[in-house]
C-alpha positions, 0 to 999 in steps of 0.5 A, a space after each residue: 598265765 598271768 592275770 591282770 590285777 584290778 582294783 585300787 592300790 593301798 596308797 590309792 586307798 589311803 589317799 581316798 581315805 584321807 580326802 574323805 576323812 578331811 571332807 567329813 571333819 570339815 562338814 562336821 564343823 560347818 553344819 553347826 554354823 549353818 544351823 545357827 544361821 537358820 536360827 538367827 534368820 528365824 529370830 530376826 524374822 520373829 523380831 521384825 514381825 512382833 516388834 514395833 520399836 528398835 528396843 522391842 526388836 532387839 529385846 525379842 531377838 535377844 530372848 530368841 537368841 537365849 532360847 536357841 543358844 545363838 552366840 555369834 550375834 546379839 540384838 545390838 549387832 542388828 541393823 534395823 530399818 523401816 521399809 514402808 510400814 514394816 521393820 526390816 532386820 539385817 545382820 552380818 557376821 563372820 565365823 572362823 573354823 580352824 582347819 590345821 596349822 595356820 589355816 582357817 576357813 572363813 565363813 561370812 553370813 548375812 541376811 535380813 528379815 522377810 
């Protein structure tokens, strides 16, 4: 009597392994950019809350950027406006992650203070 084999073939196992490894590598490269985006948002909110002039807001942001090791954006890249009596800090930047060969993953981040 022959019993039917069950399970995944070796080729199938290799394929699944490659897909999982690729997803893991990509995730490991994207997570630091997300952490930096959160730090930038926090610094923009702090600068908008504590600063009264454009120069003060940029200085506060740059000090927070030095502490949190923010390298993607600086105080001069911020767009600062007034809404009513509150300062609003807006920012936008791009991050490229090299995947393989000529392929890159482009991440576009933008945000504003609360």
